[in-house]
C-alpha positions in Angstrom: -66.7 139.6 2.0 -64.2 141.5 0.7 -64.6 144.0 -2.4 -61.4 144.8 -5.2 -62.0 147.8 -7.3 -59.4 150.7 -9.4 -61.2 154.4 -9.0 -60.2 157.5 -10.1 -61.0 161.0 -8.4 -64.6 161.1 -8.8 -64.9 157.3 -7.9 -65.5 156.7 -11.5 -64.6 152.9 -12.6 -65.3 152.4 -16.4 -66.6 153.5 -19.5 -68.0 151.5 -22.3 -67.7 148.1 -20.6 -63.6 149.0 -20.0 -61.1 150.1 -17.7 -60.7 153.7 -17.1 -56.9 153.4 -17.8 -54.6 150.2 -17.7 -51.9 150.5 -15.0 -49.7 147.4 -15.0 -48.9 147.8 -10.7 -52.8 147.9 -10.5 -53.2 144.5 -12.3 -50.5 143.0 -10.7 -51.7 143.9 -7.2 -55.1 142.9 -8.9 -53.7 139.5 -9.4 -52.4 139.0 -6.2 -55.3 139.4 -4.0 -57.5 137.4 -6.1 -55.3 134.8 -7.5 -56.6 131.3 -5.3 -59.8 132.7 -4.2 -63.2 133.0 -5.1 -64.4 135.7 -7.6 -68.1 137.6 -7.8 -68.2 138.7 -11.7 -71.5 139.9 -13.4 -72.2 138.7 -16.6 -71.0 141.7 -18.8 -67.7 142.6 -16.1 -66.7 138.5 -16.8 -67.6 138.8 -20.7 -64.8 142.1 -21.0 -62.4 139.9 -19.7 -60.0 138.8 -22.2 -61.2 136.2 -24.3 -64.2 136.5 -22.0 -63.4 133.8 -20.2 -62.7 133.1 -16.0 -60.1 134.1 -14.7 -57.1 131.9 -14.1 -56.7 129.9 -10.7 -59.6 131.3 -9.1 -63.1 130.2 -8.4 -65.9 132.3 -10.0 -69.5 133.2 -9.2 -71.1 134.8 -12.1 -74.4 136.9 -11.7 -76.6 136.7 -14.7 -80.1 137.2 -15.0 -80.2 134.9 -18.3 -81.6 131.7 -17.6 -79.6 129.8 -19.9 -76.2 131.4 -19.3 -73.4 129.1 -18.9 -69.6 129.4 -18.3 -66.6 126.7 -18.9 -64.7 126.6 -15.9 -60.6 126.8 -16.4 -57.8 124.4 -15.2 -60.4 122.5 -12.5 -61.5 125.8 -10.7 -65.3 126.0 -10.3 -67.3 128.6 -12.3 -71.0 128.6 -10.8 -73.9 130.7 -12.3 -76.6 132.3 -10.4 -79.4 134.5 -11.0 -80.1 136.1 -7.9 -78.5 137.7 -5.0 -79.8 135.2 -2.0 -78.3 132.2 -4.6 -74.8 134.1 -4.9 -74.7 134.8 -1.4 -75.2 131.1 -0.4 -72.7 129.6 -2.9 -70.4 132.4 -1.3 -71.2 131.2 2.5 -70.1 127.6 1.4 -66.8 128.7 -0.4 -66.1 130.9 2.7 -67.2 128.0 5.1 -64.4 125.8 3.1 -62.0 128.4 4.5 -62.1 130.8 0.9 -62.0 134.3 0.4 -64.4 136.0 -1.6 -64.0 138.9 -3.3 -66.5 141.1 -5.3 -64.7 142.4 -8.3 -68.0 143.9 -10.5 -69.3 145.4 -12.6 -71.0 148.8 -11.1 -74.9 146.8 -10.4 -72.7 143.9 -9.0 -70.7 146.3 -6.7 -73.9 147.9 -5.1 -75.9 145.2 -5.1 -73.3 143.7 -2.8 -71.9 146.5 -1.1 -73.6 146.1 2.5 -72.5 142.6 2.4 -68.9 143.3 2.0 -66.7 144.5 5.5 -63.7 145.4 3.4 -62.6 147.2 0.0 -59.4 147.2 -1.6 -59.2 150.3 -3.6 -56.7 151.6 -6.3 -56.9 155.5 -5.9 -56.0 157.2 -9.5 -55.2 160.8 -9.2 -56.9 162.2 -12.3 -60.7 162.4 -13.2 -61.8 160.3 -16.3 -64.7 160.4 -18.8 -66.7 157.5 -17.0 -70.1 156.4 -17.2 -70.1 153.5 -14.4 -68.8 154.1 -10.7 -68.1 153.1 -7.3 -70.0 154.5 -4.1 -67.8 157.0 -2.5 -66.9 155.0 0.8 -65.4 157.8 2.4 -68.4 159.8 2.1 -70.3 156.4 3.6 -67.7 156.4 6.7 -65.5 154.0 5.8 -62.0 153.9 7.2 -58.8 153.7 5.3 -56.6 151.1 7.4 -53.6 150.5 5.1 -52.6 153.0 2.5 -49.4 152.5 0.5 -46.5 155.2 -1.0 -48.0 156.9 -4.1 -46.4 155.4 -7.3 -46.4 156.8 -11.2 -47.3 154.6 -14.1 -48.6 155.9 -17.6 -48.9 158.9 -16.9 -50.8 158.7 -13.5 -50.7 158.7 -9.8 -52.0 156.4 -7.6 -52.4 154.5 -4.9 -53.7 151.3 -3.0 -55.9 151.5 0.3 -58.0 149.2 2.0 -61.3 150.4 3.5 -62.8 148.6 6.4 -65.8 149.4 8.5 -65.9 150.2 11.4 
């Protein structure tokens, strides 16, 4: 599995269940990396999406501790609700066996829960420190290797780049 995340200088990822900054180029990159794939979300992160609905043209696995939680799928794409890490991994294995890439999309507790199950990380590095209340583990300190990095970009007054981290 892989993960995708946008982080600030301190590996902050959000505040009050929202993104730290709106970067249209990052959202386009996110869509490019996840479209037609299976994404894993926690319930609160799913509910923070526009309309609280699954993203279009992606299969979803949602982890919820609410045994009655239900989600309606969109446009013929699956939306599976699981209640344990083991259930999520079993469902993800089904998608992978069918040749579909699985990408962990957050939030913070979901990233932490599945960190060791991911081999690759698509990271948008924002060259700014925000007042975040949710964080992603520092992949540099964990010894992961940057295997690709984009040229720096500027948008809405912020400098950022895309990186791919991998385990070695």
